All heavy atoms as TSV, in Angstrom:
chain	resi	resn	atom	element	x	y	z
A	1	MET	N	N	-7.886	-0.875	-12.747
A	1	MET	CA	C	-7.437	-0.111	-11.577
A	1	MET	C	C	-5.929	0.183	-11.748
A	1	MET	O	O	-5.145	-0.689	-12.066
A	1	MET	CB	C	-7.667	-0.890	-10.310
A	1	MET	CG	C	-7.204	-0.199	-9.071
A	1	MET	SD	S	-7.634	-1.102	-7.545
A	1	MET	CE	C	-9.354	-0.691	-7.414
A	2	GLN	N	N	-5.544	1.408	-11.561
A	2	GLN	CA	C	-4.168	1.850	-11.621
A	2	GLN	C	C	-3.501	1.589	-10.269
A	2	GLN	O	O	-4.165	1.547	-9.227
A	2	GLN	CB	C	-4.070	3.370	-11.971
A	2	GLN	CG	C	-4.693	3.715	-13.275
A	2	GLN	CD	C	-3.897	3.228	-14.446
A	2	GLN	OE1	O	-2.667	3.172	-14.405
A	2	GLN	NE2	N	-4.588	2.846	-15.532
A	3	THR	N	N	-2.158	1.436	-10.306
A	3	THR	CA	C	-1.460	1.150	-9.046
A	3	THR	C	C	-1.596	2.295	-8.042
A	3	THR	O	O	-1.728	2.040	-6.846
A	3	THR	CB	C	0.037	0.855	-9.278
A	3	THR	OG1	O	0.619	1.975	-9.965
A	3	THR	CG2	C	0.186	-0.380	-10.117
A	4	HIS	N	N	-1.631	3.535	-8.511
A	4	HIS	CA	C	-1.795	4.663	-7.581
A	4	HIS	C	C	-3.189	4.694	-6.941
A	4	HIS	O	O	-3.384	5.280	-5.885
A	4	HIS	CB	C	-1.469	6.004	-8.218
A	4	HIS	CG	C	-2.349	6.370	-9.352
A	4	HIS	ND1	N	-2.178	5.943	-10.637
A	4	HIS	CD2	C	-3.486	7.093	-9.363
A	4	HIS	CE1	C	-3.148	6.418	-11.394
A	4	HIS	NE2	N	-3.954	7.129	-10.655
A	5	ASP	N	N	-4.147	4.013	-7.551
A	5	ASP	CA	C	-5.502	3.908	-6.969
A	5	ASP	C	C	-5.526	3.023	-5.743
A	5	ASP	O	O	-6.467	3.102	-4.943
A	5	ASP	CB	C	-6.497	3.355	-8.011
A	5	ASP	CG	C	-6.706	4.284	-9.176
A	5	ASP	OD1	O	-6.523	5.510	-9.039
A	5	ASP	OD2	O	-7.090	3.768	-10.242
A	6	LEU	N	N	-4.519	2.177	-5.561
A	6	LEU	CA	C	-4.484	1.256	-4.425
A	6	LEU	C	C	-4.075	1.976	-3.127
A	6	LEU	O	O	-4.460	1.567	-2.059
A	6	LEU	CB	C	-3.509	0.122	-4.712
A	6	LEU	CG	C	-3.870	-0.774	-5.888
A	6	LEU	CD1	C	-2.738	-1.713	-6.217
A	6	LEU	CD2	C	-5.150	-1.540	-5.625
A	7	ILE	N	N	-3.295	3.019	-3.266
A	7	ILE	CA	C	-2.827	3.764	-2.086
A	7	ILE	C	C	-4.035	4.414	-1.383
A	7	ILE	O	O	-4.869	5.049	-2.039
A	7	ILE	CB	C	-1.750	4.794	-2.472
A	7	ILE	CG1	C	-0.485	4.052	-2.962
A	7	ILE	CG2	C	-1.421	5.711	-1.295
A	7	ILE	CD1	C	0.584	4.924	-3.438
A	8	GLY	N	N	-4.098	4.184	-0.102
A	8	GLY	CA	C	-5.204	4.729	0.699
A	8	GLY	C	C	-6.342	3.754	0.895
A	8	GLY	O	O	-7.207	3.998	1.717
A	9	LEU	N	N	-6.344	2.618	0.171
A	9	LEU	CA	C	-7.374	1.608	0.342
A	9	LEU	C	C	-7.007	0.677	1.498
A	9	LEU	O	O	-5.843	0.471	1.784
A	9	LEU	CB	C	-7.560	0.822	-0.934
A	9	LEU	CG	C	-8.134	1.509	-2.149
A	9	LEU	CD1	C	-8.194	0.537	-3.317
A	9	LEU	CD2	C	-9.497	2.090	-1.842
A	10	SER	N	N	-8.005	0.089	2.109
A	10	SER	CA	C	-7.751	-0.874	3.151
A	10	SER	C	C	-7.307	-2.224	2.587
A	10	SER	O	O	-7.613	-2.543	1.443
A	10	SER	CB	C	-9.003	-1.080	4.014
A	10	SER	OG	O	-9.975	-1.775	3.275
A	11	LYS	N	N	-6.569	-2.957	3.401
A	11	LYS	CA	C	-6.093	-4.294	2.951
A	11	LYS	C	C	-7.243	-5.176	2.625
A	11	LYS	O	O	-7.242	-5.893	1.623
A	11	LYS	CB	C	-5.221	-4.907	4.054
A	11	LYS	CG	C	-4.569	-6.195	3.582
A	11	LYS	CD	C	-3.806	-6.851	4.740
A	11	LYS	CE	C	-2.506	-6.174	4.986
A	11	LYS	NZ	N	-1.687	-6.907	5.997
A	12	SER	N	N	-8.308	-5.138	3.423
A	12	SER	CA	C	-9.472	-6.037	3.183
A	12	SER	C	C	-10.168	-5.672	1.878
A	12	SER	O	O	-10.573	-6.583	1.106
A	12	SER	CB	C	-10.437	-5.977	4.359
A	12	SER	OG	O	-10.932	-4.658	4.540
A	13	ALA	N	N	-10.230	-4.401	1.539
A	13	ALA	CA	C	-10.881	-3.984	0.275
A	13	ALA	C	C	-10.050	-4.475	-0.918
A	13	ALA	O	O	-10.596	-4.945	-1.928
A	13	ALA	CB	C	-11.038	-2.484	0.215
A	14	ILE	N	N	-8.747	-4.367	-0.821
A	14	ILE	CA	C	-7.859	-4.812	-1.901
A	14	ILE	C	C	-7.959	-6.323	-2.063
A	14	ILE	O	O	-8.008	-6.839	-3.177
A	14	ILE	CB	C	-6.412	-4.354	-1.644
A	14	ILE	CG1	C	-6.346	-2.820	-1.734
A	14	ILE	CG2	C	-5.460	-4.988	-2.644
A	14	ILE	CD1	C	-5.039	-2.217	-1.269
A	15	MET	N	N	-7.942	-7.048	-0.941
A	15	MET	CA	C	-8.030	-8.513	-0.985
A	15	MET	C	C	-9.365	-8.963	-1.584
A	15	MET	O	O	-9.385	-10.007	-2.283
A	15	MET	CB	C	-7.813	-9.097	0.384
A	15	MET	CG	C	-6.411	-8.965	0.847
A	15	MET	SD	S	-6.127	-9.701	2.476
A	15	MET	CE	C	-6.067	-11.425	2.036
A	16	ARG	N	N	-10.436	-8.255	-1.405
A	16	ARG	CA	C	-11.725	-8.615	-1.991
A	16	ARG	C	C	-11.675	-8.410	-3.516
A	16	ARG	O	O	-12.358	-9.130	-4.259
A	16	ARG	CB	C	-12.852	-7.789	-1.402
A	16	ARG	CG	C	-13.363	-8.258	-0.086
A	16	ARG	CD	C	-14.629	-7.581	0.317
A	16	ARG	NE	N	-14.584	-6.134	0.314
A	16	ARG	CZ	C	-14.270	-5.356	1.347
A	16	ARG	NH1	N	-14.004	-5.941	2.495
A	16	ARG	NH2	N	-14.227	-4.066	1.253
A	17	HIS	N	N	-10.907	-7.433	-3.946
A	17	HIS	CA	C	-10.891	-7.097	-5.380
A	17	HIS	C	C	-9.958	-8.013	-6.192
A	17	HIS	O	O	-10.190	-8.236	-7.344
A	17	HIS	CB	C	-10.417	-5.629	-5.512
A	17	HIS	CG	C	-10.626	-5.058	-6.831
A	17	HIS	ND1	N	-10.310	-5.684	-8.021
A	17	HIS	CD2	C	-11.124	-3.844	-7.243
A	17	HIS	CE1	C	-10.607	-4.947	-9.066
A	17	HIS	NE2	N	-11.090	-3.809	-8.623
A	18	PHE	N	N	-8.891	-8.513	-5.551
A	18	PHE	CA	C	-7.902	-9.326	-6.270
A	18	PHE	C	C	-7.878	-10.729	-5.726
A	18	PHE	O	O	-7.447	-10.951	-4.591
A	18	PHE	CB	C	-6.508	-8.699	-6.146
A	18	PHE	CG	C	-6.347	-7.394	-6.843
A	18	PHE	CD1	C	-6.492	-6.211	-6.163
A	18	PHE	CD2	C	-6.096	-7.360	-8.199
A	18	PHE	CE1	C	-6.395	-5.005	-6.798
A	18	PHE	CE2	C	-5.988	-6.175	-8.861
A	18	PHE	CZ	C	-6.109	-4.939	-8.171
A	19	GLU	N	N	-8.308	-11.671	-6.567
A	19	GLU	CA	C	-8.230	-13.096	-6.156
A	19	GLU	C	C	-6.730	-13.502	-6.217
A	19	GLU	O	O	-5.978	-13.066	-7.040
A	19	GLU	CB	C	-9.015	-13.945	-7.164
A	19	GLU	CG	C	-10.471	-13.808	-6.995
A	19	GLU	CD	C	-11.239	-14.791	-7.876
A	19	GLU	OE1	O	-10.722	-15.884	-8.115
A	19	GLU	OE2	O	-12.357	-14.429	-8.283
A	20	GLY	N	N	-6.370	-14.342	-5.289
A	20	GLY	CA	C	-4.995	-14.868	-5.300
A	20	GLY	C	C	-4.015	-13.961	-4.554
A	20	GLY	O	O	-2.836	-14.221	-4.543
A	21	ALA	N	N	-4.527	-12.930	-3.892
A	21	ALA	CA	C	-3.642	-12.068	-3.104
A	21	ALA	C	C	-3.077	-12.881	-1.933
A	21	ALA	O	O	-3.774	-13.643	-1.317
A	21	ALA	CB	C	-4.413	-10.842	-2.601
A	22	VAL	N	N	-1.770	-12.625	-1.655
A	22	VAL	CA	C	-1.102	-13.376	-0.583
A	22	VAL	C	C	-0.663	-12.353	0.483
A	22	VAL	O	O	-0.005	-11.425	0.165
A	22	VAL	CB	C	0.127	-14.128	-1.156
A	22	VAL	CG1	C	0.824	-14.878	-0.022
A	22	VAL	CG2	C	-0.268	-15.080	-2.270
A	23	GLU	N	N	-1.073	-12.626	1.727
A	23	GLU	CA	C	-0.827	-11.669	2.813
A	23	GLU	C	C	0.386	-12.102	3.616
A	23	GLU	O	O	0.565	-13.259	3.995
A	23	GLU	CB	C	-2.057	-11.662	3.716
A	23	GLU	CG	C	-1.973	-10.616	4.785
A	23	GLU	CD	C	-3.294	-10.551	5.577
A	23	GLU	OE1	O	-4.179	-11.427	5.383
A	23	GLU	OE2	O	-3.420	-9.664	6.427
A	24	PHE	N	N	1.288	-11.147	3.854
A	24	PHE	CA	C	2.465	-11.336	4.742
A	24	PHE	C	C	2.534	-10.175	5.722
A	24	PHE	O	O	2.928	-9.099	5.330
A	24	PHE	CB	C	3.780	-11.327	3.925
A	24	PHE	CG	C	3.860	-12.327	2.842
A	24	PHE	CD1	C	3.561	-11.964	1.514
A	24	PHE	CD2	C	4.257	-13.612	3.078
A	24	PHE	CE1	C	3.684	-12.859	0.508
A	24	PHE	CE2	C	4.361	-14.528	2.052
A	24	PHE	CZ	C	4.054	-14.150	0.773
A	25	LEU	N	N	2.122	-10.337	6.951
A	25	LEU	CA	C	2.210	-9.321	7.974
A	25	LEU	C	C	1.786	-7.936	7.466
A	25	LEU	O	O	0.619	-7.640	7.345
A	25	LEU	CB	C	3.585	-9.262	8.594
A	25	LEU	CG	C	4.020	-10.555	9.312
A	25	LEU	CD1	C	5.474	-10.448	9.779
A	25	LEU	CD2	C	3.122	-10.913	10.477
A	26	HIS	N	N	2.736	-7.056	7.130
A	26	HIS	CA	C	2.461	-5.688	6.694
A	26	HIS	C	C	2.504	-5.562	5.192
A	26	HIS	O	O	2.557	-4.401	4.689
A	26	HIS	CB	C	3.474	-4.718	7.305
A	26	HIS	CG	C	3.432	-4.710	8.812
A	26	HIS	ND1	N	2.436	-4.133	9.514
A	26	HIS	CD2	C	4.311	-5.235	9.712
A	26	HIS	CE1	C	2.640	-4.311	10.805
A	26	HIS	NE2	N	3.786	-4.979	10.923
A	27	TRP	N	N	2.528	-6.649	4.455
A	27	TRP	CA	C	2.618	-6.612	3.024
A	27	TRP	C	C	1.544	-7.457	2.388
A	27	TRP	O	O	0.986	-8.357	3.023
A	27	TRP	CB	C	3.990	-7.138	2.533
A	27	TRP	CG	C	5.139	-6.385	3.074
A	27	TRP	CD1	C	5.619	-5.192	2.652
A	27	TRP	CD2	C	5.904	-6.771	4.183
A	27	TRP	NE1	N	6.678	-4.816	3.424
A	27	TRP	CE2	C	6.876	-5.769	4.369
A	27	TRP	CE3	C	5.900	-7.853	5.061
A	27	TRP	CZ2	C	7.823	-5.834	5.399
A	27	TRP	CZ3	C	6.835	-7.914	6.089
A	27	TRP	CH2	C	7.781	-6.904	6.220
A	28	LEU	N	N	1.242	-7.165	1.123
A	28	LEU	CA	C	0.280	-7.950	0.353
A	28	LEU	C	C	0.894	-8.114	-1.022
A	28	LEU	O	O	1.327	-7.140	-1.656
A	28	LEU	CB	C	-1.067	-7.191	0.268
A	28	LEU	CG	C	-2.197	-7.965	-0.337
A	28	LEU	CD1	C	-2.584	-9.195	0.509
A	28	LEU	CD2	C	-3.426	-7.036	-0.466
A	29	TYR	N	N	0.973	-9.356	-1.500
A	29	TYR	CA	C	1.490	-9.653	-2.807
A	29	TYR	C	C	0.337	-9.910	-3.739
A	29	TYR	O	O	-0.562	-10.709	-3.449
A	29	TYR	CB	C	2.388	-10.914	-2.742
A	29	TYR	CG	C	2.807	-11.477	-4.061
A	29	TYR	CD1	C	3.338	-10.644	-5.070
A	29	TYR	CD2	C	2.735	-12.810	-4.320
A	29	TYR	CE1	C	3.734	-11.196	-6.293
A	29	TYR	CE2	C	3.105	-13.378	-5.525
A	29	TYR	CZ	C	3.583	-12.546	-6.517
A	29	TYR	OH	O	3.985	-13.088	-7.712
A	30	LEU	N	N	0.311	-9.186	-4.882
A	30	LEU	CA	C	-0.700	-9.387	-5.905
A	30	LEU	C	C	-0.015	-10.026	-7.135
A	30	LEU	O	O	0.562	-9.306	-7.975
A	30	LEU	CB	C	-1.313	-8.036	-6.320
A	30	LEU	CG	C	-1.953	-7.238	-5.184
A	30	LEU	CD1	C	-2.510	-5.922	-5.697
A	30	LEU	CD2	C	-3.105	-8.039	-4.516
A	31	PRO	N	N	-0.047	-11.365	-7.218
A	31	PRO	CA	C	0.676	-12.040	-8.280
A	31	PRO	C	C	0.190	-11.716	-9.675
A	31	PRO	O	O	0.968	-11.679	-10.618
A	31	PRO	CB	C	0.477	-13.544	-7.980
A	31	PRO	CG	C	-0.630	-13.602	-7.015
A	31	PRO	CD	C	-0.735	-12.286	-6.325
A	32	THR	N	N	-1.090	-11.413	-9.833
A	32	THR	CA	C	-1.584	-11.105	-11.189
A	32	THR	C	C	-1.037	-9.789	-11.712
A	32	THR	O	O	-0.941	-9.623	-12.917
A	32	THR	CB	C	-3.131	-10.980	-11.166
A	32	THR	OG1	O	-3.542	-10.042	-10.206
A	32	THR	CG2	C	-3.761	-12.338	-10.867
A	33	LEU	N	N	-0.623	-8.862	-10.803
A	33	LEU	CA	C	-0.046	-7.587	-11.218
A	33	LEU	C	C	1.435	-7.530	-10.976
A	33	LEU	O	O	2.071	-6.585	-11.415
A	33	LEU	CB	C	-0.742	-6.444	-10.464
A	33	LEU	CG	C	-2.230	-6.272	-10.669
A	33	LEU	CD1	C	-2.778	-5.081	-9.820
A	33	LEU	CD2	C	-2.548	-6.000	-12.144
A	34	GLY	N	N	1.984	-8.494	-10.263
A	34	GLY	CA	C	3.416	-8.491	-9.942
A	34	GLY	C	C	3.776	-7.359	-9.000
A	34	GLY	O	O	4.811	-6.699	-9.154
A	35	LEU	N	N	2.916	-7.113	-8.033
A	35	LEU	CA	C	3.087	-5.985	-7.098
A	35	LEU	C	C	3.180	-6.441	-5.639
A	35	LEU	O	O	2.530	-7.424	-5.256
A	35	LEU	CB	C	1.912	-4.989	-7.192
A	35	LEU	CG	C	1.714	-4.272	-8.509
A	35	LEU	CD1	C	0.433	-3.455	-8.459
A	35	LEU	CD2	C	2.907	-3.409	-8.863
A	36	ILE	N	N	3.976	-5.730	-4.858
A	36	ILE	CA	C	4.019	-5.866	-3.407
A	36	ILE	C	C	3.485	-4.567	-2.838
A	36	ILE	O	O	3.992	-3.475	-3.180
A	36	ILE	CB	C	5.448	-6.122	-2.885
A	36	ILE	CG1	C	5.944	-7.453	-3.403
A	36	ILE	CG2	C	5.472	-6.040	-1.378
A	36	ILE	CD1	C	5.393	-8.665	-2.743
A	37	LEU	N	N	2.471	-4.676	-1.963
A	37	LEU	CA	C	1.883	-3.506	-1.349
A	37	LEU	C	C	2.255	-3.441	0.111
A	37	LEU	O	O	2.282	-4.479	0.787
A	37	LEU	CB	C	0.348	-3.519	-1.455
A	37	LEU	CG	C	-0.290	-3.205	-2.804
A	37	LEU	CD1	C	0.145	-4.111	-3.902
A	37	LEU	CD2	C	-1.785	-3.197	-2.676
A	38	SER	N	N	2.646	-2.268	0.610
A	38	SER	CA	C	2.969	-2.094	1.992
A	38	SER	C	C	1.822	-1.349	2.680
A	38	SER	O	O	1.171	-0.477	2.093
A	38	SER	CB	C	4.230	-1.220	2.133
A	38	SER	OG	O	5.322	-1.854	1.537
A	39	PHE	N	N	1.611	-1.718	3.978
A	39	PHE	CA	C	0.493	-1.172	4.721
A	39	PHE	C	C	0.932	-0.559	6.033
A	39	PHE	O	O	1.872	-1.035	6.662
A	39	PHE	CB	C	-0.551	-2.291	5.002
A	39	PHE	CG	C	-1.222	-2.767	3.762
A	39	PHE	CD1	C	-0.634	-3.696	2.940
A	39	PHE	CD2	C	-2.451	-2.251	3.382
A	39	PHE	CE1	C	-1.251	-4.114	1.794
A	39	PHE	CE2	C	-3.103	-2.679	2.242
A	39	PHE	CZ	C	-2.462	-3.590	1.449
A	40	ASP	N	N	0.240	0.479	6.416
A	40	ASP	CA	C	0.429	1.076	7.718
A	40	ASP	C	C	-0.963	1.142	8.336
A	40	ASP	O	O	-1.873	1.812	7.791
A	40	ASP	CB	C	1.009	2.491	7.596
A	40	ASP	CG	C	1.262	3.167	8.918
A	40	ASP	OD1	O	1.490	2.453	9.906
A	40	ASP	OD2	O	1.216	4.405	8.976
A	41	LYS	N	N	-1.172	0.446	9.447
A	41	LYS	CA	C	-2.454	0.346	10.110
A	41	LYS	C	C	-3.551	-0.076	9.145
A	41	LYS	O	O	-4.642	0.474	9.096
A	41	LYS	CB	C	-2.806	1.703	10.773
A	41	LYS	CG	C	-1.834	2.066	11.842
A	41	LYS	CD	C	-2.122	3.388	12.436
A	41	LYS	CE	C	-0.991	3.691	13.431
A	41	LYS	NZ	N	-0.960	5.103	13.790
A	42	GLN	N	N	-3.298	-1.118	8.344
A	42	GLN	CA	C	-4.228	-1.757	7.405
A	42	GLN	C	C	-4.586	-0.877	6.206
A	42	GLN	O	O	-5.506	-1.227	5.468
A	42	GLN	CB	C	-5.491	-2.199	8.134
A	42	GLN	CG	C	-5.249	-3.208	9.233
A	42	GLN	CD	C	-4.690	-4.521	8.744
A	42	GLN	OE1	O	-5.186	-5.068	7.759
A	42	GLN	NE2	N	-3.683	-5.025	9.362
A	43	ILE	N	N	-3.881	0.247	5.992
A	43	ILE	CA	C	-4.124	1.116	4.859
A	43	ILE	C	C	-2.908	1.072	3.942
A	43	ILE	O	O	-1.757	1.254	4.397
A	43	ILE	CB	C	-4.406	2.565	5.305
A	43	ILE	CG1	C	-5.613	2.628	6.226
A	43	ILE	CG2	C	-4.560	3.512	4.096
A	43	ILE	CD1	C	-6.913	2.202	5.618
A	44	CYS	N	N	-3.105	0.890	2.654
A	44	CYS	CA	C	-2.002	0.791	1.689
A	44	CYS	C	C	-1.298	2.148	1.603
A	44	CYS	O	O	-1.899	3.190	1.346
A	44	CYS	CB	C	-2.553	0.435	0.314
A	44	CYS	SG	S	-1.273	0.222	-0.936
A	45	CYS	N	N	0.028	2.114	1.825
A	45	CYS	CA	C	0.800	3.325	1.797
A	45	CYS	C	C	1.887	3.320	0.727
A	45	CYS	O	O	2.489	4.342	0.411
A	45	CYS	CB	C	1.418	3.629	3.143
A	45	CYS	SG	S	2.525	2.344	3.742
A	46	GLN	N	N	2.178	2.144	0.135
A	46	GLN	CA	C	3.198	2.040	-0.882
A	46	GLN	C	C	2.965	0.837	-1.794
A	46	GLN	O	O	2.530	-0.213	-1.360
A	46	GLN	CB	C	4.555	1.888	-0.194
A	46	GLN	CG	C	5.735	1.991	-1.150
A	46	GLN	CD	C	7.066	2.010	-0.386
A	46	GLN	OE1	O	7.145	1.724	0.805
A	46	GLN	NE2	N	8.120	2.359	-1.074
A	47	VAL	N	N	3.208	1.050	-3.101
A	47	VAL	CA	C	3.062	-0.005	-4.123
A	47	VAL	C	C	4.366	-0.147	-4.841
A	47	VAL	O	O	4.947	0.839	-5.342
A	47	VAL	CB	C	1.964	0.371	-5.129
A	47	VAL	CG1	C	1.835	-0.700	-6.190
A	47	VAL	CG2	C	0.618	0.573	-4.420
A	48	ASN	N	N	4.934	-1.350	-4.852
A	48	ASN	CA	C	6.213	-1.651	-5.510
A	48	ASN	C	C	6.099	-2.773	-6.507
A	48	ASN	O	O	5.595	-3.835	-6.136
A	48	ASN	CB	C	7.274	-2.007	-4.440
A	48	ASN	CG	C	7.536	-0.906	-3.487
A	48	ASN	OD1	O	7.914	0.193	-3.863
A	48	ASN	ND2	N	7.326	-1.149	-2.188
A	49	PRO	N	N	6.587	-2.570	-7.735
A	49	PRO	CA	C	6.613	-3.686	-8.688
A	49	PRO	C	C	7.710	-4.668	-8.352
A	49	PRO	O	O	8.763	-4.261	-7.829
A	49	PRO	CB	C	6.826	-2.969	-10.018
A	49	PRO	CG	C	7.593	-1.719	-9.650
A	49	PRO	CD	C	7.104	-1.348	-8.287
A	50	LEU	N	N	7.478	-5.938	-8.654
A	50	LEU	CA	C	8.530	-6.921	-8.514
A	50	LEU	C	C	9.465	-6.816	-9.725
A	50	LEU	O	O	9.008	-6.619	-10.822
A	50	LEU	CB	C	7.964	-8.301	-8.444
A	50	LEU	CG	C	7.220	-8.681	-7.161
A	50	LEU	CD1	C	6.663	-10.076	-7.286
A	50	LEU	CD2	C	8.161	-8.597	-5.971
A	51	PRO	N	N	10.797	-6.960	-9.477
A	51	PRO	CA	C	11.695	-6.929	-10.636
A	51	PRO	C	C	11.445	-8.116	-11.538
A	51	PRO	O	O	11.033	-9.182	-11.103
A	51	PRO	CB	C	13.075	-7.038	-9.977
A	51	PRO	CG	C	12.871	-7.077	-8.508
A	51	PRO	CD	C	11.412	-7.153	-8.224
A	52	ASN	N	N	11.604	-7.857	-12.829
A	52	ASN	CA	C	11.450	-8.930	-13.878
A	52	ASN	C	C	10.080	-9.506	-13.960
A	52	ASN	O	O	9.914	-10.657	-14.271
A	52	ASN	CB	C	12.491	-10.038	-13.655
A	52	ASN	CG	C	13.882	-9.574	-13.709
A	52	ASN	OD1	O	14.199	-8.699	-14.552
A	52	ASN	ND2	N	14.724	-10.027	-12.868
A	53	HIS	N	N	9.071	-8.726	-13.601
A	53	HIS	CA	C	7.712	-9.242	-13.739
A	53	HIS	C	C	7.060	-8.653	-14.950
A	53	HIS	O	O	7.148	-7.579	-15.308
A	53	HIS	CB	C	6.886	-8.965	-12.511
A	53	HIS	CG	C	5.553	-9.668	-12.573
A	53	HIS	ND1	N	4.444	-9.172	-13.207
A	53	HIS	CD2	C	5.174	-10.898	-12.106
A	53	HIS	CE1	C	3.459	-10.023	-13.107
A	53	HIS	NE2	N	3.868	-11.053	-12.453
């Protein structure tokens, strides 16, 4: 799955797909990919890589 494929998906769908996802209010951390996802109304609207990952 490409990072741009995550935009538009629901938080619950992403969490089912990635084990170890960590939820923080409007964000979701995917440690296996080193990504922080931002959500608006439970839909992914932005994907950001963590620095030095």
